[in-house]
C-alpha positions in Angstrom: 54.2 82.4 -34.7 50.7 82.5 -33.4 49.5 84.2 -36.6 50.9 81.7 -39.2 47.7 79.7 -39.2 45.3 82.6 -38.8 42.5 82.2 -41.3 42.9 78.6 -42.1 39.4 78.2 -40.9 36.7 77.4 -43.4 33.5 76.0 -42.0 32.1 75.1 -45.4 29.2 72.8 -45.5 28.1 72.1 -49.1 25.4 70.4 -51.1 27.6 67.3 -51.1 26.5 66.7 -47.5 23.3 65.2 -48.8 25.3 62.0 -49.7 25.9 61.3 -46.0 23.4 59.5 -43.8 21.3 61.5 -41.3 23.5 60.7 -38.3 26.7 61.8 -40.1 25.0 64.9 -41.3 24.0 65.9 -37.8 27.4 65.1 -36.4 29.2 67.1 -39.2 26.8 70.0 -38.7 27.4 70.0 -35.0 31.2 70.2 -35.4 30.8 73.0 -38.0 28.5 75.0 -35.8 30.8 74.6 -32.8 33.7 75.7 -34.8 31.9 78.9 -35.9 30.9 79.6 -32.3 34.4 79.2 -31.0 36.1 81.2 -33.9 33.7 84.2 -33.8 32.1 84.3 -30.4 34.4 82.8 -27.8 37.0 85.2 -26.3 40.5 84.7 -27.8 42.0 83.6 -24.5 39.5 80.7 -24.2 39.7 79.4 -27.8 42.7 77.1 -27.3 40.8 75.0 -24.7 37.6 75.1 -26.7 39.3 74.0 -29.9 41.1 71.3 -28.1 37.8 69.8 -26.9 36.3 70.1 -30.4 39.4 68.5 -31.9 38.7 65.5 -29.8 35.2 65.2 -31.1 36.4 65.6 -34.7 39.1 63.0 -34.3 36.5 60.6 -32.9 34.4 61.1 -35.9 37.3 60.2 -38.2 38.0 57.0 -36.2 34.5 55.9 -36.4 33.8 56.9 -40.0 37.2 56.5 -41.7 35.8 56.5 -45.2 33.9 59.8 -44.8 36.0 62.6 -46.5 34.0 65.3 -44.8 35.0 64.0 -41.4 38.7 64.2 -42.3 38.2 67.8 -43.7 36.7 69.0 -40.4 39.3 67.2 -38.3 41.9 69.1 -40.3 40.1 72.4 -40.0 39.6 72.1 -36.3 43.1 70.9 -35.6 44.6 73.7 -37.6 42.4 76.2 -35.8 43.5 74.8 -32.5 47.1 75.2 -33.6 46.4 78.8 -34.6 44.8 79.6 -31.2 47.7 78.1 -29.4 50.5 79.6 -31.5 54.2 79.1 -31.0 56.5 76.2 -32.1 54.4 73.8 -30.1 51.6 74.3 -32.6 53.6 72.8 -35.5 52.8 69.2 -34.5 49.1 70.1 -34.7 49.6 71.7 -38.1 51.3 68.6 -39.4 48.5 66.5 -38.1 46.0 68.7 -39.8 47.9 68.3 -43.1 47.7 64.5 -42.8 43.9 64.8 -42.2 43.4 67.0 -45.2 45.5 64.8 -47.4 43.4 61.8 -46.3 40.3 63.7 -47.3 41.7 64.4 -50.7 42.5 60.7 -51.2 39.0 59.8 -50.3 37.1 62.4 -52.3 38.7 65.6 -53.5 35.3 67.1 -54.4 33.9 66.8 -50.9 32.5 70.0 -49.5 33.2 71.8 -52.8 36.9 71.1 -52.6 37.4 72.5 -49.1 40.3 70.2 -48.4 42.2 71.8 -51.3 41.4 75.3 -49.8 42.4 74.4 -46.3 45.6 72.6 -47.3 46.6 75.4 -49.6 46.1 77.9 -46.8 48.3 75.8 -44.6 51.1 75.7 -47.2 50.8 79.5 -47.4 51.0 80.2 -43.7 53.2 77.6 -42.2 57.0 78.4 -42.1 59.1 76.7 -44.7 61.9 74.2 -44.3 63.6 73.4 -41.9 60.9 74.5 -39.5 57.8 73.5 -41.3 56.4 72.5 -44.7 55.4 75.9 -46.0 55.6 76.3 -49.8 54.0 79.1 -51.8 54.1 77.3 -55.1 52.3 74.3 -53.6 49.8 76.6 -52.0 49.1 78.2 -55.3 48.6 74.8 -57.0 46.1 73.7 -54.3 44.2 77.0 -54.2 43.8 76.9 -57.9 42.3 73.4 -57.7 39.9 74.7 -55.0 38.8 77.5 -57.4 38.1 75.0 -60.1 35.6 73.2 -57.9 34.2 76.3 -56.2 34.9 79.4 -58.4 32.4 81.7 -56.6 32.8 80.5 -53.0 33.6 83.1 -50.3 36.2 80.9 -48.7 38.0 79.7 -51.9 38.1 83.3 -53.2 39.3 84.8 -49.9 42.2 82.4 -49.5 43.1 82.9 -53.2 43.1 86.6 -52.6 45.2 86.3 -49.5 47.7 84.1 -51.4 47.9 86.8 -54.1 48.5 89.4 -51.5 51.3 87.4 -49.9 52.9 87.1 -53.4 52.6 90.9 -53.8 50.2 90.5 -56.7 48.0 93.3 -55.3 45.8 94.1 -58.3 44.9 90.4 -58.7 44.3 90.1 -55.0 41.9 93.0 -55.0 39.9 91.5 -57.8 39.6 88.2 -56.0 38.6 89.7 -52.7 36.0 92.0 -54.2 34.6 88.9 -55.9 34.6 87.1 -52.6 32.5 89.9 -51.1 29.9 89.3 -53.8 29.6 85.6 -53.0 26.0 84.4 -52.4 24.9 84.1 -48.8 24.9 80.5 -47.4 21.6 79.6 -45.7 22.2 78.9 -42.0 25.8 80.2 -42.3 25.1 83.8 -41.4 27.6 84.0 -38.6 30.4 82.3 -40.6 29.7 84.6 -43.6 29.8 87.7 -41.5 33.1 86.7 -39.9 34.6 85.9 -43.2 33.4 89.2 -44.8 35.1 91.1 -42.0 38.4 89.3 -42.7 38.0 90.1 -46.4 37.3 93.7 -45.8 40.3 94.0 -43.4 42.6 92.4 -46.0 41.2 94.7 -48.8 42.3 97.7 -46.7 45.8 96.4 -46.7 45.7 95.6 -50.4 44.4 99.1 -51.3 47.2 100.7 -49.2 49.7 98.8 -51.4 48.0 100.0 -54.5 47.7 103.7 -53.5 
């Protein structure tokens, strides 16, 4: 089960961050940068411990800034990443905690970070096993991912996860279109490592999509 959360990892700072005070901005940026480093530069066998430590920092941020939707988004992202690195049934409790964090973010501000809570939560619904083991639900995932696209129609993350959802639903032609559009997403200043990692994931998924269409 260590792959069921693979890819539920966004790392999307947006123009909305300007609304936070300087201290919150620095704290949010630090968590985001640490996540990118762990996800794309730390060896796989060391990621569980690294994400566990980062999850503690993200959780502390939510406790101290309970009205900041961006803090809850990042807590959800980091916790789901920790679950993905750990794998197995033991990760399900972390996935459920991530779900709660993302739902909290949506209640506070669904537009925060260009709708990243919708994207992250939709990806969880897509990857987590369904009842009775987990809460996975493809229909719910589609609803959430469409809401993410309404807020960020040209974002590399929102398009990637939408394309991945279409692939999982065997809608291969639509998936290819979404993934090709994702590759054309504008670069994010200061996000070069995150963009490069995401593009590799998109390209790998496109290979599988094209095989289905051959």
